[in-house]
C-alpha angles and dihedrals in degrees: 000000000000118000123238116251128215104198091149092056108057095178092056092045092050091050093051090049092052095046098040097090097042091048090050090054090049090048091054090048089049092052093048093048093046093048089049091050093049100040101039101077092169096056116131119249089250092056092046091050091049091051090048091053091049091051094050093046091053091046089051089053090053090048091049091049090053091051090050091053091047090052092049094048113102094206103040097179092057091045092054091048095047092045098040090129089057091052092051091047090055098040104041099061089058086076106082093216090057097049093124089062088072083092088073087072096052091043091053093052096044092045090053090052093048090050091052095046099040102036108146092021096091097167094053091044093051092048093049093046092049093052090048093049093048094048095045093044092049091051093046096049092045091051091049098043111035096077094053115099091219095048121128094183101076105138134051089245090056090048094051091047091050091046093052092047092049100043091050089050090237096118105185092187096222089110124035138153119256101183126081092241092048091051091051088054088049093052091049090048093049092053091045091046093054091048093048092047089051091052093046091049090049092050092050092046090048090050092052092047090049092050094047091047090050091051092049091048091050091050092048091047092049091049091049092050092049091049091050090049091051092049091050091049092050090050090051091049091050091048092049094054112083117225092244091052093055114102115256115250113228110216118232118260110279094015115126116256120236090252095049116108121217113242118262115260 
């Protein structure tokens, strides 16, 4: 998703430029720590507690960075409206039952970095965003579902399968979330899946249009070159034929001859 720009607020733009790379590093660390916490079922309580502390510290940094930007913004109402996704990413994880939605924060930061690095490379950007969405969604739904007694998404493989079926709008129904948090992840994934499919469809359509336009231009160019060659050949033939060698043109009956003079008026 495209990032919001703040060209009319240079202080805010400068701050975002300075903090972009450090926040990206923290987002990667957040994702690694969260994936470790979710996937390592045999981790000791000490390791799990350490990972939880690391996750909350990084989240607190993201929340503090949002508050700094809000303070620096000259028109705070417009800032909140234009960065509503950032506000939700900071506020939702404060609810214990929605802890898996902390990944919204890391996704927001990494997506902003991808958009800055791969602008103009739509295909690479879409592929990278899709992989990020699938991985984060699989982690989030597994974290939300695996402790429920009625859950049918209990392994990372199940989570990836459910994520792929949902994001592609196939929805086999063999795997589905049963918790409130898991269903919130599902809703977010459905919306993101529709958006990604729209972008992918647009990229493919644009590629076909570009190819067809290129073929038409090549045909037109080849035709133009052939016509120019034919014109040049005709001019050469005309120049090579002497006037006396040209066949005489017999005027039609009744037509005035070249030497005839028109009668005086």
